[in-house]
C-alpha positions in Angstrom: 11.4 -33.7 14.9 15.1 -34.1 14.0 16.3 -37.4 16.0 13.3 -37.5 18.0 10.2 -39.6 17.4 6.9 -38.1 17.9 3.5 -39.6 18.0 0.3 -37.6 16.3 -2.7 -37.9 18.6 -4.6 -35.3 16.7 -5.0 -32.9 14.2 -6.3 -29.4 15.0 -9.2 -27.8 12.9 -8.2 -26.1 9.8 -7.5 -22.4 10.4 -5.8 -21.0 7.2 -3.3 -17.9 6.7 -3.8 -15.4 9.3 -1.7 -12.1 8.8 0.8 -14.3 6.5 1.1 -17.1 9.0 0.4 -20.2 8.5 -1.3 -22.0 11.3 -2.0 -25.1 9.6 1.5 -26.0 9.6 2.1 -26.0 13.3 3.1 -29.0 15.4 2.1 -28.8 18.8 4.2 -30.5 21.7 4.3 -30.3 25.5 6.4 -27.6 26.8 8.0 -29.8 29.3 9.3 -31.8 26.5 10.7 -28.9 24.3 12.8 -28.1 27.5 14.3 -31.5 27.8 14.6 -32.0 24.1 15.4 -29.0 22.4 16.6 -26.3 25.0 19.6 -26.3 27.4 18.9 -26.7 31.1 20.7 -23.0 31.6 18.4 -21.6 29.2 14.8 -22.9 29.9 13.8 -20.6 32.5 14.1 -17.5 29.8 12.9 -19.3 27.0 8.9 -18.6 27.5 8.5 -15.0 26.0 4.8 -15.5 24.8 1.7 -17.6 26.3 -1.3 -17.8 24.0 -4.8 -18.2 26.0 -8.5 -18.6 24.7 -11.2 -17.3 26.9 -14.3 -19.4 26.9 -16.6 -16.6 25.5 -16.0 -13.0 24.5 -18.0 -12.3 27.7 -15.0 -13.7 30.1 -12.7 -11.7 28.1 -12.2 -9.3 30.6 -12.5 -11.6 33.8 -9.8 -13.5 32.1 -7.3 -10.9 31.4 -7.8 -9.8 35.2 -7.0 -13.4 36.3 -3.5 -13.5 33.7 -2.4 -10.6 35.4 -3.0 -11.6 38.7 -1.3 -14.9 38.1 2.0 -13.7 36.2 2.1 -10.6 38.9 2.5 -13.3 41.6 4.7 -15.7 39.7 7.0 -12.7 38.8 6.7 -11.2 42.0 5.8 -7.7 40.7 3.0 -5.1 41.8 -0.2 -5.4 39.6 0.7 -1.4 38.7 4.4 -2.1 37.3 4.0 -5.2 35.8 7.0 -6.7 34.0 4.6 -8.2 31.2 1.8 -7.0 29.0 -1.2 -8.8 27.9 -2.4 -7.8 24.9 -6.0 -9.6 23.3 -6.2 -10.1 19.6 -8.4 -6.9 19.1 -5.4 -5.0 20.5 -3.2 -6.7 17.6 -6.2 -5.9 15.3 -6.4 -2.4 16.2 -2.3 -1.9 15.8 -2.6 -3.7 12.4 -5.0 -1.4 11.3 -3.0 1.7 12.8 -0.1 0.4 10.9 -2.0 0.0 7.7 -3.7 3.3 7.8 -0.2 5.0 8.0 1.3 2.9 5.4 -2.0 3.9 3.3 -1.3 8.2 4.2 2.7 7.7 3.3 1.5 6.0 0.0 -1.2 8.7 -0.9 1.6 11.1 0.0 3.8 10.0 -2.3 1.3 9.0 -4.8 0.4 13.2 -4.7 4.1 14.0 -4.9 4.5 11.7 -7.7 1.3 13.0 -9.9 2.4 16.8 -8.8 5.9 16.5 -10.3 4.7 14.4 -13.0 1.8 17.2 -13.9 4.7 20.1 -13.7 6.6 17.8 -16.6 3.6 17.6 -18.8 3.1 21.3 -17.9 6.7 22.2 -19.0 6.6 19.9 -22.1 3.4 21.4 -23.1 5.0 24.9 -23.0 7.9 23.8 -24.9 5.8 22.1 -27.6 4.1 25.8 -27.7 6.9 27.6 -28.2 8.6 25.4 -30.8 4.9 25.3 -32.8 3.9 29.0 -32.5 4.5 29.4 -36.3 1.9 26.1 -37.0 -0.5 27.9 -34.7 -0.6 31.0 -36.6 -1.1 29.0 -39.6 -4.2 27.2 -38.2 -5.8 30.7 -37.0 -5.1 32.1 -40.5 -7.1 29.3 -41.9 -9.9 29.5 -39.8 -9.0 27.6 -36.4 -10.7 29.2 -33.2 -9.0 30.0 -30.0 -11.4 26.8 -28.9 -9.8 24.5 -32.0 -6.5 25.4 -30.7 -7.0 24.8 -27.1 -8.7 21.6 -27.6 -5.8 20.6 -29.4 -3.2 20.9 -26.9 -5.5 19.3 -24.2 -5.8 16.4 -26.1 -2.1 16.4 -26.7 -1.7 16.6 -22.8 -4.4 14.5 -22.3 -2.8 11.7 -24.4 0.3 12.2 -23.0 -0.9 11.7 -19.4 -2.9 8.6 -20.4 0.0 7.0 -21.9 2.2 7.4 -18.7 -0.8 6.0 -16.8 -1.0 2.7 -18.7 2.8 2.5 -18.4 2.5 2.8 -14.3 -0.6 0.7 -14.5 1.3 -2.3 -16.4 4.1 -1.8 -14.3 2.1 -2.1 -11.1 0.0 -5.1 -12.4 3.1 -6.9 -13.5 4.9 -6.4 -10.1 1.8 -7.3 -7.9 2.0 -10.7 -10.4 5.3 -11.3 -9.9 5.1 -10.9 -5.8 2.5 -12.9 -5.8 3.7 -15.6 -8.0 7.2 -15.5 -5.8 5.7 -15.7 -2.0 2.9 -17.4 -0.2 0.6 -14.4 -0.1 -2.0 -14.0 -2.9 -2.5 -10.3 -4.4 -5.4 -9.4 -5.7 -5.8 -6.7 -8.7 -8.6 -4.5 -7.5 -10.4 -2.9 -11.3 -11.6 0.0 -9.3 -7.6 1.2 -8.6 -7.0 0.7 -12.1 -9.7 3.0 -13.5 -8.6 5.3 -10.3 -5.2 5.5 -11.9 -6.4 6.2 -15.1 -8.7 8.8 -13.7 -5.9 10.4 -12.1 -3.6 10.3 -15.0 -6.5 12.3 -17.0 -7.3 14.9 -14.4 -3.4 15.7 -14.2 -3.2 15.6 -18.0 -6.3 18.2 -18.0 -5.4 20.4 -15.0 -1.6 20.9 -16.2 -2.4 21.0 -19.9 -4.7 23.8 -19.6 -2.3 26.9 -19.1 0.1 25.8 -22.2 -3.4 25.2 -24.3 -4.7 28.3 -23.2 -1.6 30.3 -23.7 -1.3 28.9 -27.7 -5.1 29.8 -28.0 -4.4 33.2 -27.1 -1.6 33.9 -29.7 -1.9 36.7 -31.9 -2.0 35.3 -35.2 0.1 37.9 -37.1 2.7 37.7 -33.9 2.9 33.7 -34.5 3.3 33.9 -38.3 6.1 36.2 -38.1 7.9 33.6 -35.4 10.9 31.8 -36.5 
């Protein structure tokens, strides 16, 4: 390490990646050697920030925590009820990570919801403009026998196709972004097929929901007034 030579006396059991950290790439050396070789003496006292302790079993976890807290309180010369340190178990860390993940998912859900709302309003506006511009075409179709249901279905289909094209673009962009992220980093990304189906389903639902009003407006046009429209 640097210019200091060390002798390898053992290899730890494989652990793999944990929370993005490769524990198989760690090198363990005595802390006294760290202070002697790598840390200036005036800083050594302050350099220990974290200590990892492994209990014998899950049943002895609570007892081990009490012993650690008692020992650190004596070493730091503080009271047990006002410590200047914290003791965390692996479960505490997992709970914190899960809470953070849940908050992040909620944020993404809100962003996705707002995006769908904005996209749906955009589709509705486009379809309303389309109905206005094609009023005469609608009147001609009605005059040759098209029913209100036919007109409604035509515009609903157009809104659905418009939203599905947007959903396809979003899926392609998302999959490409995930692939690039996985290819450029140490973390592997996984594409879940159900999420792709959910994306298309959401896009279809938005298209039908926001396209229904323009489609109904087109279906309710008076044929005579529609034919007179310029």
